[in-house]
Steps between C-alpha positions, in 0.01 A plus 500: 500500500689796636816656361847419623555844660167470682578149622849597617365804685251280687779259597739770616228663710488172696879464532602662826873517579626231735660582833862576583758273658868535588736235362871427528709612205600140422141417404399839355589413138208575264284647777341841447592791723202625701661832592765737370845413635681811627878477527591499872858603428727641234639255251799497509476598864844667497750635246719211389773408253383379160822305441827393655753783509614796706281758671622859504363852538479684168240767563405642162845481342630237261791293628812534290670194353805404705351620831635308801312440827599339826269205579378495860313168515304228325125575527291185441128446451337487844781707654377691803771768491332815370798736461879515466592847634785660307524216247560576129350173370386156598473180305133412469297195396185496289196567719699643790364815666677815383704629797425852616683762295549281191286555191672323210611145418774431246487148355788276607575427131596866452752511784852389593569406861842528666506427871257734672475738203280480191549678170216572258602421143238716324299815560195427712162671527375611842216316679523195277430138587286581803149364559316767692248430775146496359620498138298182437200602712457748783326426829132595491460443126257236370714205401224273365140593433188325620387243243853404396544128453806402701770355278869430551596866449243614756629246753856625443393859565289417805780292650754777435268734691510260793140383471438144618125499421260658256130587520332317216147435380358175630493232235163446334365162605375330186306179439506323162224257402507330160186314394456215254451124529739463207790669683797294617841560650814423301551140395307248291155620400177301514277486193359847438721661763720809469775639718409789727707792368290777655578409861880501462481816286300692758710371790823599328361839395370577848831400657690714250287797598555431870159366601471224758305204357310365802280249316545323169230255402402304189136393509273297269193642331275475802370792697560323833877467446524862389284607794737328744808652334358853531419441868857377554635815331289722725608310811865542393452877502528555126474861384449389140360181349580431134318217325519357150230328295126435543413868477311530170142389427524126434356208696823455699565872559408491868731771638256797485225307678739351754645838593152649535391211726800571723394862537734668252372822346559512123680809373471409133478197273624515141726774369533630144851361450673241288604248617333444838150645458320277761713638787315554829585701811334480841553613857430330830390751764786523751674237291707447188464645156442235231617511138362203306675447167403284201693175460688551174867563584545829313171629642652419839820683403298804395287482813807487722688774318217751461266427791685311775831688469333844530323373813833383643648845426209671675525267801870593516414871508641565152358736240350348185753389242529707182580355155735638238409559138674298231457481124402179327714373215194406292124569498274263696127441521286486814137437580317830576346558840759306700821571684761274340796353688765374262844351536784685330869468425746785477658549157727758340365711216690592184587836657634332815196586713343254741168362379257235616377207296187308587595134536310292243253220570380630833202329661367463853616137518846547340783533751803501266441860376502611863838335552630686192376844606687798642204717600125543504335730245156645568257696289129575487291433187786500247876485476644828374856599423576502875370302796548489876782271610540336842778282647421132466554450873326760720766447767742679263280811476588809702 
């Protein structure tokens, strides 16, 4: 067996970033920026009124209460008139460009209008209620950095900057193969059958990350069926093949031999972790990377979170994720010599601090503790007062 850091380093060394493609903003949600986005213009692009009211010139002097101005015009948003020569004031709408020579907006609620004159009912500060050009972001400044996952706020900013498309990292093409003659889809089960939970879990997790699942197969415990599924994944152009089950050392654990017969070069087999020790990784020359996980559902969850997800990050051109430290609310035991991956829940300590509690009754086959968890907790050899904490879903990690 090799250690978890050694195994992860071998995987990441084989995880080259995918290419770049340009996509329309309407379909850019959750994609990862491949390049820095530099603002092509100031935002706002011109000085404009922050509210409905009256635009005047104040300079650096406060405007006395009771001041009266003659109103030259109504200046609306989108108005093309840029100046009102000789005018004392103009009525102005929110978002309208500030006419030349005016530098202050007095809110309509603080005025009294009589015919073409307006009176200010209170003292007013100069240069108020104006949104200045570039006050949000100036042209030439990096608006969004490479590696940013595009969310609704990023789309709003890119659209405001007039950008119809974005350069994003190509989606990782992923194949999922679950093995086991006992596996069945949802519905009534035959004698000795179980529902396939690993396939839907991996498909949902990969989709949440932003990978493109190009093949999803469920195969019985025969090398021929698995062999055909791997060939189909390669023909579909998969960058990454993730399998579950048949990877240990039993009579029906055919995955290592099948991969070798297909020409895959083993990177490692068995890692000093718990759960998920039998995990295997391999590489096809000029072909996909393979991560073969054990079949127990929580071993699959660990394998996805701490092996597959880092590969997806690397293939997206992202730096390795870093955990945060968190204190445990109670001591816990761990088997020496292994990296332990535990499920935790956030709790509040007596002093109001945020702590983590290991969820009880965890086992590689038990799914309910996973559904109750808030985060993953990892430690080597023994649990101390503090452990590393990771988001439950790697798609939520920065």
